[in-house]
N, C-alpha and C positions, 0 to 999 in steps of 0.2 A: 911098304906103305906108299912110297912115291910111285911105284909101278902101278899100284891099284888106282891112285889118283890120275895118273897119266891115261890109263885105259878108260876110266870113267869119263874124262874130258873128251877123249877121242870118240867115244860112243855118243856123247852129247853133241859134239860137233857134227857127227855123221847122221844124227837123227833127222827124220823127215818131217818132224812136227812143225808147228807154227814158226814162221820166220826163216825156214830153210831156204836156201837160194843157191844160185850158181855164182861162182866167182866172177866178178866183172872183168872184162877183157881190156887190153890196151886199146885206147881210142874211145872207150865208153866213159860216161860219167858214173862214178860210183854212187850207190844208193845213199839217200839222205838218212840221217839219224839224229836223235837228241839223247845225249848221255850226260851223266853227272860226273864231275871231276872228283878226284880223291879229296880235295879240299872242300867240296860241297857246292861248287859253282856248276854251271851248265854250259854245254857246248851244243850248239845247233849247227850241224854240218850239212851242207856246205854254206848255208846262209851267212854265218858269221865270218867265214874265211874267204869270201869271194876275192879274187885277184891275187891270192897268195899261192905259193908253192906249198903243197901239203904232203907230208909223209904220214900215211896211216899204217900203224904198226900194231899187229895183233900178237899178243904174248901171254905168258904165264910164269909165275915164280918157279915152278918145277921144271921149266924148259931149260935144258943144259946150255943152249946157245944164247939165251936171252940176256943173261947177266952181263957178260962182257960186251955184247952188242949194245945194250942200253947205255953203258958207260961211254962207248964209242959214239953213239948217237948224241949223247949229251955234249961231247966236245964239238961235233959238227954243228949242232943246233946253236950252241953258244956263239960260235963264230959267224953263223949265217942268218940268225933270226932278224937282224936289222936290215937284211937284204930282202926280207919277205918270206922266209922259211918258217913254217909251222909244223911241229911234230905232234901227233895225237897217238898216244900209246894206249890202245884199247886192251884192257885185261880180259881174258877169256873166262869170265864167270867166277872168279875167286872171291874169298871173303875180304872185306875192306881192311881189316886189321893186318892180315897177312901181306896184302899189297903194300900198305903203308910202311910196314917194317922193312920189307924188301927194298922199296924205293928210297927210303931214308938211308939205308946202309950204302946204297950206290951213289947217293948225292944227285939223283935225277931231279931236275927242276922244270922240264917241259911237261905239258899237260898229260896226266895219267887219267884215263877214263874208266869208269866202272861199267861193266856189262853184265848185270845180274841175269842169270839163266842163259848167258851167252847168246841172247837173241840177235844182237847186231853181228856177232861173230858168225853165227849161222847164216844170217842174211847175206853176208859177204862170201859165203861158200868156203869158209876156211876149213881145210882138212888137215893142216899141219901147222905147227908153230916153230919158230916165228914166221909170220907172213907180213911182207912189207909192200905197200903200194905207193908209188910216186905219182902225185897228181899235179899237173901243170896249172899255171895261172888261169887257163881257160876252163878249168874244172874237169878236164879229161885225164884219164889214166895214161901215163907216159911210160911206166915201167912197173915190173912186179918181181919180187924175189920171194920164193918159198924156201925157207930154211936159212941157214947161216950165211952171212956175207962178211967181207972184210972192210976195213975203213976206207981203203982206196976206192973200192967199187962203190960203196955207199956215197962217199964224198963226190965222186965223179958224176953219179946219177943226179945228185942234188945240184951240183954246179951247172950241169947242162940245162937245168930248168930255171935257174935264177937269173 
């Protein structure tokens, strides 16, 4: 069943329909979006986060690499959020209840955003999960990781921007 869900999401991400886009490149400003948080709040990116270092993280509960990385990101975010780090974990189109259960088990407290129909995920040209973008205080992409990363690499990329 997980394989079928994985294939369905890959097809959805690769769809050429409304909202499809090219992955933004280093040096560019990522596309703006407005998404709802898991708790029901709203995030208007980049308007609400001007001047902060932002990590945009695209993920799903079925992603084998996302679980450990989300816990690792929690540790880095907890240590660096007072220095101006914000993490936005954009879920690629899954059901709210599934996301809430997954996040609760991990103890994640940084913002988790719902992306119904994966519109924002497609807008960002995401073709694989996890995908992480590092955005500097100037609002431009400074780095990108497609796939799994380790804590040392993630921490180094964040610290370079703080």
